[in-house]
KOLVEXSE-91823 format. One record per atom (N, C-alpha, C): atom name; x, y, z; residue in one letter. Coordinates in steps of 0.2 Angstrom, whole numbers. Example, Ala and Ser with C-alpha at 12.3 -4.5 7.8 and 13.67 -1.06 7.14 Angstrom:
% residues 2
{atom N, px 66, py -28, pz 39, res A}
{atom CA, px 62, py -22, pz 39, res A}
{atom C, px 66, py -16, pz 39, res A}
{atom N, px 64, py -11, pz 35, res S}
{atom CA, px 68, py -5, pz 36, res S}
{atom C, px 64, py 0, pz 39, res S}
//
This chain:
% residues 165
{atom N, px 129, py -228, pz -229, res M}
{atom CA, px 124, py -224, pz -233, res M}
{atom C, px 126, py -224, pz -240, res M}
{atom N, px 120, py -224, pz -244, res S}
{atom CA, px 121, py -224, pz -252, res S}
{atom C, px 122, py -218, pz -253, res S}
{atom N, px 124, py -215, pz -260, res L}
{atom CA, px 126, py -209, pz -262, res L}
{atom C, px 120, py -207, pz -263, res L}
{atom N, px 115, py -209, pz -265, res D}
{atom CA, px 106, py -206, pz -266, res D}
{atom C, px 105, py -204, pz -260, res D}
{atom N, px 105, py -207, pz -256, res R}
{atom CA, px 102, py -206, pz -247, res R}
{atom C, px 106, py -200, pz -248, res R}
{atom N, px 113, py -199, pz -248, res Q}
{atom CA, px 116, py -195, pz -245, res Q}
{atom C, px 115, py -187, pz -248, res Q}
{atom N, px 115, py -188, pz -254, res Q}
{atom CA, px 110, py -182, pz -260, res Q}
{atom C, px 103, py -182, pz -258, res Q}
{atom N, px 100, py -183, pz -256, res K}
{atom CA, px 95, py -183, pz -253, res K}
{atom C, px 93, py -180, pz -247, res K}
{atom N, px 97, py -180, pz -243, res K}
{atom CA, px 98, py -179, pz -235, res K}
{atom C, px 100, py -172, pz -237, res K}
{atom N, px 106, py -170, pz -240, res R}
{atom CA, px 111, py -163, pz -241, res R}
{atom C, px 105, py -159, pz -245, res R}
{atom N, px 102, py -163, pz -250, res S}
{atom CA, px 95, py -157, pz -253, res S}
{atom C, px 91, py -153, pz -249, res S}
{atom N, px 89, py -159, pz -243, res F}
{atom CA, px 81, py -158, pz -240, res F}
{atom C, px 86, py -152, pz -234, res F}
{atom N, px 92, py -154, pz -231, res T}
{atom CA, px 96, py -150, pz -226, res T}
{atom C, px 96, py -144, pz -230, res T}
{atom N, px 99, py -142, pz -237, res S}
{atom CA, px 99, py -137, pz -239, res S}
{atom C, px 93, py -132, pz -240, res S}
{atom N, px 88, py -137, pz -240, res A}
{atom CA, px 79, py -133, pz -244, res A}
{atom C, px 79, py -129, pz -237, res A}
{atom N, px 79, py -135, pz -233, res F}
{atom CA, px 76, py -132, pz -226, res F}
{atom C, px 80, py -126, pz -222, res F}
{atom N, px 85, py -123, pz -225, res R}
{atom CA, px 91, py -121, pz -221, res R}
{atom C, px 89, py -114, pz -225, res R}
{atom N, px 86, py -115, pz -232, res T}
{atom CA, px 85, py -110, pz -237, res T}
{atom C, px 77, py -107, pz -237, res T}
{atom N, px 75, py -113, pz -234, res R}
{atom CA, px 65, py -110, pz -232, res R}
{atom C, px 67, py -107, pz -224, res R}
{atom N, px 71, py -107, pz -221, res S}
{atom CA, px 73, py -104, pz -213, res S}
{atom C, px 74, py -99, pz -214, res S}
{atom N, px 80, py -98, pz -218, res S}
{atom CA, px 83, py -89, pz -220, res S}
{atom C, px 78, py -87, pz -224, res S}
{atom N, px 73, py -90, pz -227, res M}
{atom CA, px 68, py -86, pz -231, res M}
{atom C, px 63, py -83, pz -228, res M}
{atom N, px 61, py -87, pz -222, res D}
{atom CA, px 58, py -86, pz -217, res D}
{atom C, px 59, py -78, pz -214, res D}
{atom N, px 67, py -78, pz -214, res L}
{atom CA, px 69, py -72, pz -209, res L}
{atom C, px 67, py -70, pz -212, res L}
{atom N, px 70, py -69, pz -218, res V}
{atom CA, px 71, py -62, pz -222, res V}
{atom C, px 62, py -59, pz -222, res V}
{atom N, px 59, py -65, pz -225, res N}
{atom CA, px 51, py -64, pz -224, res N}
{atom C, px 50, py -57, pz -218, res N}
{atom N, px 51, py -63, pz -213, res L}
{atom CA, px 49, py -58, pz -206, res L}
{atom C, px 52, py -52, pz -207, res L}
{atom N, px 57, py -50, pz -210, res A}
{atom CA, px 62, py -44, pz -208, res A}
{atom C, px 57, py -38, pz -212, res A}
{atom N, px 57, py -41, pz -218, res F}
{atom CA, px 51, py -37, pz -223, res F}
{atom C, px 43, py -36, pz -220, res F}
{atom N, px 42, py -40, pz -217, res H}
{atom CA, px 35, py -40, pz -213, res H}
{atom C, px 36, py -35, pz -207, res H}
{atom N, px 42, py -36, pz -205, res S}
{atom CA, px 42, py -30, pz -199, res S}
{atom C, px 44, py -23, pz -201, res S}
{atom N, px 46, py -23, pz -208, res L}
{atom CA, px 49, py -14, pz -210, res L}
{atom C, px 42, py -12, pz -211, res L}
{atom N, px 37, py -17, pz -216, res E}
{atom CA, px 32, py -14, pz -218, res E}
{atom C, px 27, py -12, pz -211, res E}
{atom N, px 28, py -15, pz -208, res L}
{atom CA, px 21, py -15, pz -201, res L}
{atom C, px 27, py -7, pz -197, res L}
{atom N, px 34, py -7, pz -198, res G}
{atom CA, px 36, py -1, pz -195, res G}
{atom C, px 35, py 5, pz -196, res G}
{atom N, px 32, py 4, pz -203, res D}
{atom CA, px 29, py 10, pz -209, res D}
{atom C, px 20, py 13, pz -206, res D}
{atom N, px 20, py 8, pz -202, res V}
{atom CA, px 11, py 8, pz -200, res V}
{atom C, px 11, py 9, pz -194, res V}
{atom N, px 15, py 12, pz -189, res K}
{atom CA, px 16, py 12, pz -181, res K}
{atom C, px 10, py 16, pz -179, res K}
{atom N, px 8, py 12, pz -173, res P}
{atom CA, px 0, py 17, pz -170, res P}
{atom C, px 4, py 21, pz -166, res P}
{atom N, px 4, py 26, pz -164, res S}
{atom CA, px 6, py 31, pz -160, res S}
{atom C, px 7, py 30, pz -153, res S}
{atom N, px 12, py 25, pz -150, res R}
{atom CA, px 11, py 24, pz -142, res R}
{atom C, px 9, py 29, pz -140, res R}
{atom N, px 13, py 35, pz -140, res E}
{atom CA, px 15, py 41, pz -136, res E}
{atom C, px 6, py 42, pz -132, res E}
{atom N, px 3, py 43, pz -139, res N}
{atom CA, px -7, py 45, pz -139, res N}
{atom C, px -10, py 40, pz -133, res N}
{atom N, px -8, py 34, pz -134, res F}
{atom CA, px -10, py 29, pz -129, res F}
{atom C, px -6, py 30, pz -123, res F}
{atom N, px 1, py 29, pz -124, res L}
{atom CA, px 1, py 31, pz -116, res L}
{atom C, px 0, py 38, pz -113, res L}
{atom N, px 0, py 41, pz -117, res Q}
{atom CA, px -5, py 49, pz -114, res Q}
{atom C, px -11, py 48, pz -109, res Q}
{atom N, px -15, py 44, pz -114, res V}
{atom CA, px -22, py 42, pz -112, res V}
{atom C, px -22, py 39, pz -105, res V}
{atom N, px -18, py 33, pz -106, res E}
{atom CA, px -16, py 28, pz -99, res E}
{atom C, px -14, py 34, pz -93, res E}
{atom N, px -9, py 39, pz -95, res R}
{atom CA, px -8, py 41, pz -90, res R}
{atom C, px -14, py 46, pz -87, res R}
{atom N, px -19, py 50, pz -90, res D}
{atom CA, px -23, py 53, pz -91, res D}
{atom C, px -27, py 50, pz -84, res D}
{atom N, px -28, py 44, pz -86, res D}
{atom CA, px -33, py 39, pz -84, res D}
{atom C, px -31, py 37, pz -75, res D}
{atom N, px -25, py 36, pz -76, res V}
{atom CA, px -22, py 34, pz -69, res V}
{atom C, px -22, py 41, pz -67, res V}
{atom N, px -20, py 46, pz -67, res T}
{atom CA, px -19, py 53, pz -64, res T}
{atom C, px -26, py 53, pz -61, res T}
{atom N, px -31, py 54, pz -66, res E}
{atom CA, px -39, py 55, pz -64, res E}
{atom C, px -41, py 49, pz -59, res E}
{atom N, px -38, py 44, pz -58, res R}
{atom CA, px -38, py 39, pz -54, res R}
{atom C, px -36, py 41, pz -45, res R}
{atom N, px -30, py 43, pz -47, res N}
{atom CA, px -25, py 44, pz -40, res N}
{atom C, px -28, py 52, pz -37, res N}
{atom N, px -30, py 56, pz -44, res D}
{atom CA, px -34, py 62, pz -40, res D}
{atom C, px -40, py 62, pz -36, res D}
{atom N, px -43, py 56, pz -38, res T}
{atom CA, px -50, py 55, pz -36, res T}
{atom C, px -49, py 51, pz -28, res T}
{atom N, px -44, py 47, pz -28, res I}
{atom CA, px -43, py 43, pz -22, res I}
{atom C, px -40, py 49, pz -18, res I}
{atom N, px -36, py 54, pz -20, res R}
{atom CA, px -33, py 58, pz -15, res R}
{atom C, px -38, py 62, pz -11, res R}
{atom N, px -44, py 65, pz -15, res E}
{atom CA, px -49, py 68, pz -12, res E}
{atom C, px -54, py 64, pz -10, res E}
{atom N, px -54, py 59, pz -10, res Q}
{atom CA, px -58, py 52, pz -7, res Q}
{atom C, px -56, py 51, pz 1, res Q}
{atom N, px -48, py 51, pz 1, res R}
{atom CA, px -44, py 51, pz 7, res R}
{atom C, px -44, py 59, pz 13, res R}
{atom N, px -42, py 65, pz 7, res C}
{atom CA, px -46, py 70, pz 11, res C}
{atom C, px -51, py 70, pz 16, res C}
{atom N, px -57, py 70, pz 11, res R}
{atom CA, px -62, py 70, pz 14, res R}
{atom C, px -65, py 66, pz 19, res R}
{atom N, px -61, py 59, pz 19, res L}
{atom CA, px -63, py 55, pz 26, res L}
{atom C, px -56, py 59, pz 31, res L}
{atom N, px -52, py 61, pz 29, res K}
{atom CA, px -47, py 64, pz 34, res K}
{atom C, px -51, py 70, pz 39, res K}
{atom N, px -54, py 73, pz 35, res E}
{atom CA, px -58, py 79, pz 37, res E}
{atom C, px -64, py 78, pz 42, res E}
{atom N, px -68, py 71, pz 37, res K}
{atom CA, px -74, py 70, pz 42, res K}
{atom C, px -71, py 66, pz 49, res K}
{atom N, px -67, py 62, pz 50, res S}
{atom CA, px -63, py 58, pz 55, res S}
{atom C, px -62, py 65, pz 61, res S}
{atom N, px -59, py 69, pz 58, res R}
{atom CA, px -56, py 76, pz 61, res R}
{atom C, px -63, py 79, pz 64, res R}
{atom N, px -68, py 78, pz 61, res D}
{atom CA, px -75, py 83, pz 63, res D}
{atom C, px -77, py 77, pz 68, res D}
{atom N, px -77, py 72, pz 69, res E}
{atom CA, px -81, py 68, pz 71, res E}
{atom C, px -78, py 65, pz 78, res E}
{atom N, px -70, py 66, pz 79, res L}
{atom CA, px -68, py 64, pz 83, res L}
{atom C, px -67, py 66, pz 90, res L}
{atom N, px -70, py 63, pz 96, res R}
{atom CA, px -72, py 68, pz 101, res R}
{atom C, px -68, py 66, pz 105, res R}
{atom N, px -67, py 71, pz 110, res T}
{atom CA, px -63, py 73, pz 114, res T}
{atom C, px -62, py 69, pz 120, res T}
{atom N, px -57, py 64, pz 121, res I}
{atom CA, px -55, py 59, pz 128, res I}
{atom C, px -52, py 60, pz 132, res I}
{atom N, px -54, py 61, pz 138, res N}
{atom CA, px -47, py 63, pz 142, res N}
{atom C, px -45, py 56, pz 145, res N}
{atom N, px -37, py 60, pz 148, res L}
{atom CA, px -34, py 51, pz 150, res L}
{atom C, px -37, py 48, pz 155, res L}
{atom N, px -41, py 51, pz 159, res A}
{atom CA, px -44, py 47, pz 165, res A}
{atom C, px -49, py 43, pz 162, res A}
{atom N, px -54, py 45, pz 156, res E}
{atom CA, px -57, py 41, pz 154, res E}
{atom C, px -55, py 35, pz 150, res E}
{atom N, px -50, py 38, pz 148, res V}
{atom CA, px -43, py 30, pz 145, res V}
{atom C, px -42, py 26, pz 148, res V}
{atom N, px -42, py 28, pz 155, res A}
{atom CA, px -39, py 21, pz 160, res A}
{atom C, px -43, py 19, pz 163, res A}
{atom N, px -52, py 20, pz 164, res W}
{atom CA, px -55, py 14, pz 163, res W}
{atom C, px -55, py 9, pz 158, res W}
{atom N, px -54, py 8, pz 153, res H}
{atom CA, px -55, py 6, pz 147, res H}
{atom C, px -48, py -1, pz 147, res H}
{atom N, px -46, py -5, pz 153, res D}
{atom CA, px -38, py -9, pz 154, res D}
{atom C, px -42, py -15, pz 155, res D}
{atom N, px -48, py -19, pz 150, res R}
{atom CA, px -48, py -24, pz 151, res R}
{atom C, px -49, py -28, pz 145, res R}
{atom N, px -49, py -35, pz 144, res P}
{atom CA, px -49, py -38, pz 136, res P}
{atom C, px -54, py -38, pz 134, res P}
{atom N, px -61, py -36, pz 136, res D}
{atom CA, px -65, py -34, pz 135, res D}
{atom C, px -68, py -28, pz 133, res D}
{atom N, px -63, py -22, pz 135, res D}
{atom CA, px -65, py -17, pz 133, res D}
{atom C, px -57, py -13, pz 132, res D}
{atom N, px -53, py -13, pz 126, res C}
{atom CA, px -47, py -11, pz 128, res C}
{atom C, px -47, py -4, pz 124, res C}
{atom N, px -47, py 0, pz 126, res W}
{atom CA, px -41, py 8, pz 125, res W}
{atom C, px -36, py 8, pz 123, res W}
{atom N, px -32, py 12, pz 119, res L}
{atom CA, px -24, py 15, pz 119, res L}
{atom C, px -24, py 21, pz 117, res L}
{atom N, px -19, py 24, pz 121, res V}
{atom CA, px -18, py 31, pz 117, res V}
{atom C, px -12, py 31, pz 114, res V}
{atom N, px -10, py 34, pz 108, res I}
{atom CA, px -6, py 31, pz 104, res I}
{atom C, px -4, py 38, pz 99, res I}
{atom N, px 1, py 44, pz 100, res Y}
{atom CA, px 1, py 48, pz 97, res Y}
{atom C, px -4, py 54, pz 98, res Y}
{atom N, px -6, py 52, pz 103, res D}
{atom CA, px -13, py 59, pz 106, res D}
{atom C, px -20, py 57, pz 105, res D}
{atom N, px -19, py 52, pz 101, res Y}
{atom CA, px -28, py 49, pz 98, res Y}
{atom C, px -29, py 43, pz 102, res Y}
{atom N, px -34, py 40, pz 102, res V}
{atom CA, px -37, py 36, pz 107, res V}
{atom C, px -40, py 32, pz 103, res V}
{atom N, px -39, py 24, pz 102, res Y}
{atom CA, px -41, py 19, pz 99, res Y}
{atom C, px -43, py 16, pz 103, res Y}
{atom N, px -51, py 10, pz 101, res D}
{atom CA, px -52, py 6, pz 104, res D}
{atom C, px -49, py -1, pz 101, res D}
{atom N, px -45, py -4, pz 103, res C}
{atom CA, px -43, py -10, pz 101, res C}
{atom C, px -47, py -15, pz 103, res C}
{atom N, px -51, py -17, pz 106, res T}
{atom CA, px -56, py -22, pz 109, res T}
{atom C, px -57, py -27, pz 103, res T}
{atom N, px -59, py -26, pz 98, res K}
{atom CA, px -59, py -32, pz 91, res K}
{atom C, px -53, py -33, pz 88, res K}
{atom N, px -47, py -28, pz 90, res F}
{atom CA, px -41, py -32, pz 85, res F}
{atom C, px -36, py -36, pz 91, res F}
{atom N, px -39, py -37, pz 96, res L}
{atom CA, px -34, py -41, pz 102, res L}
{atom C, px -32, py -48, pz 99, res L}
{atom N, px -38, py -51, pz 96, res R}
{atom CA, px -36, py -57, pz 95, res R}
{atom C, px -32, py -59, pz 89, res R}
{atom N, px -32, py -52, pz 83, res S}
{atom CA, px -29, py -55, pz 79, res S}
{atom C, px -22, py -52, pz 79, res S}
{atom N, px -19, py -47, pz 84, res H}
{atom CA, px -15, py -43, pz 83, res H}
{atom C, px -8, py -50, pz 82, res H}
{atom N, px -5, py -49, pz 79, res P}
{atom CA, px 1, py -54, pz 76, res P}
{atom C, px 7, py -53, pz 82, res P}
{atom N, px 7, py -49, pz 86, res G}
{atom CA, px 11, py -49, pz 93, res G}
{atom C, px 7, py -53, pz 98, res G}
{atom N, px 2, py -55, pz 99, res G}
{atom CA, px -2, py -57, pz 103, res G}
{atom C, px -6, py -52, pz 106, res G}
{atom N, px -13, py -54, pz 110, res Q}
{atom CA, px -16, py -49, pz 113, res Q}
{atom C, px -12, py -46, pz 120, res Q}
{atom N, px -9, py -51, pz 123, res D}
{atom CA, px -4, py -48, pz 129, res D}
{atom C, px -1, py -42, pz 127, res D}
{atom N, px 3, py -41, pz 121, res V}
{atom CA, px 6, py -35, pz 120, res V}
{atom C, px 1, py -28, pz 120, res V}
{atom N, px -5, py -28, pz 118, res L}
{atom CA, px -9, py -24, pz 119, res L}
{atom C, px -13, py -22, pz 125, res L}
{atom N, px -13, py -28, pz 130, res L}
{atom CA, px -16, py -29, pz 136, res L}
{atom C, px -10, py -24, pz 141, res L}
{atom N, px -5, py -25, pz 139, res E}
{atom CA, px 0, py -21, pz 143, res E}
{atom C, px -1, py -14, pz 144, res E}
{atom N, px -3, py -12, pz 139, res Y}
{atom CA, px -3, py -5, pz 138, res Y}
{atom C, px -12, py -1, pz 138, res Y}
{atom N, px -15, py -7, pz 138, res A}
{atom CA, px -24, py -5, pz 140, res A}
{atom C, px -25, py 0, pz 144, res A}
{atom N, px -29, py 8, pz 144, res G}
{atom CA, px -28, py 9, pz 147, res G}
{atom C, px -24, py 16, pz 146, res G}
{atom N, px -18, py 15, pz 143, res R}
{atom CA, px -14, py 20, pz 146, res R}
{atom C, px -11, py 23, pz 137, res R}
{atom N, px -5, py 26, pz 138, res D}
{atom CA, px -1, py 27, pz 131, res D}
{atom C, px 4, py 22, pz 128, res D}
{atom N, px 1, py 22, pz 123, res A}
{atom CA, px 6, py 16, pz 120, res A}
{atom C, px 12, py 18, pz 114, res A}
{atom N, px 12, py 25, pz 115, res T}
{atom CA, px 15, py 27, pz 109, res T}
{atom C, px 21, py 25, pz 107, res T}
{atom N, px 25, py 22, pz 112, res L}
{atom CA, px 33, py 22, pz 112, res L}
{atom C, px 33, py 14, pz 110, res L}
{atom N, px 29, py 9, pz 113, res P}
{atom CA, px 30, py 3, pz 111, res P}
{atom C, px 27, py 3, pz 104, res P}
{atom N, px 24, py 8, pz 102, res F}
{atom CA, px 19, py 6, pz 93, res F}
{atom C, px 26, py 10, pz 88, res F}
{atom N, px 31, py 15, pz 91, res V}
{atom CA, px 37, py 16, pz 87, res V}
{atom C, px 39, py 10, pz 81, res V}
{atom N, px 39, py 11, pz 75, res G}
{atom CA, px 42, py 4, pz 73, res G}
{atom C, px 39, py 0, pz 68, res G}
{atom N, px 32, py 1, pz 70, res H}
{atom CA, px 27, py -3, pz 67, res H}
{atom C, px 27, py -1, pz 59, res H}
{atom N, px 24, py -5, pz 54, res S}
{atom CA, px 25, py -4, pz 47, res S}
{atom C, px 18, py 0, pz 47, res S}
{atom N, px 18, py 3, pz 38, res A}
{atom CA, px 13, py 6, pz 36, res A}
{atom C, px 7, py 2, pz 37, res A}
{atom N, px 7, py -4, pz 37, res V}
{atom CA, px 2, py -9, pz 36, res V}
{atom C, px -3, py -9, pz 43, res V}
{atom N, px 2, py -8, pz 47, res A}
{atom CA, px 0, py -6, pz 55, res A}
{atom C, px -4, py 0, pz 57, res A}
{atom N, px 0, py 6, pz 52, res R}
{atom CA, px -2, py 12, pz 55, res R}
{atom C, px -8, py 15, pz 51, res R}
{atom N, px -10, py 9, pz 44, res A}
{atom CA, px -17, py 10, pz 43, res A}
{atom C, px -24, py 5, pz 45, res A}
{atom N, px -22, py 2, pz 48, res T}
{atom CA, px -25, py -5, pz 52, res T}
{atom C, px -27, py 0, pz 57, res T}
{atom N, px -20, py 2, pz 61, res L}
{atom CA, px -22, py 7, pz 68, res L}
{atom C, px -29, py 13, pz 65, res L}
{atom N, px -29, py 15, pz 62, res E}
{atom CA, px -33, py 21, pz 58, res E}
{atom C, px -42, py 18, pz 60, res E}
{atom N, px -42, py 11, pz 57, res R}
{atom CA, px -50, py 9, pz 58, res R}
{atom C, px -51, py 9, pz 65, res R}
{atom N, px -46, py 9, pz 70, res Y}
{atom CA, px -50, py 8, pz 78, res Y}
{atom C, px -50, py 17, pz 81, res Y}
{atom N, px -48, py 21, pz 77, res K}
{atom CA, px -48, py 26, pz 81, res K}
{atom C, px -56, py 32, pz 82, res K}
{atom N, px -56, py 33, pz 87, res I}
{atom CA, px -62, py 34, pz 92, res I}
{atom C, px -62, py 40, pz 94, res I}
{atom N, px -54, py 44, pz 95, res G}
{atom CA, px -54, py 52, pz 96, res G}
{atom C, px -48, py 52, pz 98, res G}
{atom N, px -48, py 59, pz 102, res E}
{atom CA, px -40, py 62, pz 104, res E}
{atom C, px -40, py 65, pz 110, res E}
{atom N, px -34, py 67, pz 114, res L}
{atom CA, px -34, py 69, pz 119, res L}
{atom C, px -37, py 75, pz 118, res L}
{atom N, px -39, py 80, pz 125, res P}
{atom CA, px -38, py 86, pz 125, res P}
{atom C, px -33, py 89, pz 124, res P}
{atom N, px -30, py 95, pz 121, res P}
{atom CA, px -25, py 99, pz 119, res P}
{atom C, px -20, py 100, pz 124, res P}
{atom N, px -23, py 100, pz 132, res E}
{atom CA, px -21, py 101, pz 139, res E}
{atom C, px -15, py 94, pz 139, res E}
{atom N, px -18, py 87, pz 137, res E}
{atom CA, px -14, py 83, pz 140, res E}
{atom C, px -12, py 79, pz 135, res E}
{atom N, px -10, py 83, pz 128, res R}
{atom CA, px -5, py 79, pz 123, res R}
{atom C, px 1, py 82, pz 124, res R}
{atom N, px 6, py 76, pz 121, res I}
{atom CA, px 11, py 76, pz 123, res I}
{atom C, px 16, py 76, pz 114, res I}
{atom N, px 13, py 73, pz 110, res F}
{atom CA, px 15, py 71, pz 105, res F}
{atom C, px 12, py 79, pz 98, res F}
{atom N, px 8, py 81, pz 100, res R}
{atom CA, px 3, py 85, pz 93, res R}
{atom C, px 2, py 91, pz 102, res R}
{atom N, px 7, py 93, pz 100, res N}
{atom CA, px 7, py 100, pz 107, res N}
{atom C, px 10, py 104, pz 102, res N}
{atom N, px 6, py 111, pz 101, res P}
{atom CA, px 11, py 117, pz 97, res P}
{atom C, px 17, py 120, pz 100, res P}
{atom N, px 18, py 117, pz 106, res N}
{atom CA, px 24, py 120, pz 108, res N}
{atom C, px 31, py 115, pz 107, res N}
{atom N, px 28, py 111, pz 106, res G}
{atom CA, px 35, py 104, pz 106, res G}
{atom C, px 32, py 100, pz 111, res G}
{atom N, px 37, py 93, pz 114, res I}
{atom CA, px 35, py 91, pz 119, res I}
{atom C, px 34, py 92, pz 124, res I}
{atom N, px 30, py 91, pz 129, res R}
{atom CA, px 30, py 94, pz 134, res R}
{atom C, px 32, py 87, pz 140, res R}
{atom N, px 35, py 89, pz 145, res V}
{atom CA, px 38, py 85, pz 150, res V}
{atom C, px 35, py 87, pz 157, res V}
{atom N, px 35, py 92, pz 160, res S}
{atom CA, px 32, py 93, pz 166, res S}
{atom C, px 28, py 99, pz 165, res S}
{atom N, px 23, py 100, pz 171, res R}
{atom CA, px 18, py 107, pz 169, res R}
{atom C, px 21, py 114, pz 175, res R}
{atom N, px 28, py 114, pz 172, res L}
{atom CA, px 30, py 119, pz 177, res L}
{atom C, px 28, py 126, pz 173, res L}
//
């Protein structure tokens, strides 16, 4: 390479380095200027928190109303009546003393319909233990009633009753 070409290359490189470092310096100055005029993030976050809190309160209120409504609308169904619903076209289960009509859920049950049909017309609480929160939420859609107080095992004010002694 000729000396003239090398000098041009050096001057270009040094100009590039100077320009690059100058840009970084300018950026630093710009960021310092912007730092002086910071918008208050606390106020923004506070508004956002308030909005989220209001939404959560609204959701909680709706859930409470639904629970109260569902308690009021639940009919009392005894075990003798549940026992009549033990077929694939009419499948009721008892889980934690609540009665569920799982007929529409049979085909979409992840474990297959046979698992549900095995307990159709009976108490299926023990096989249900260990299911996920999603499964419990799905189950709530099918709730149609509850057992009378004298037939309850799990929601008994005196604890679990094993026999009628």
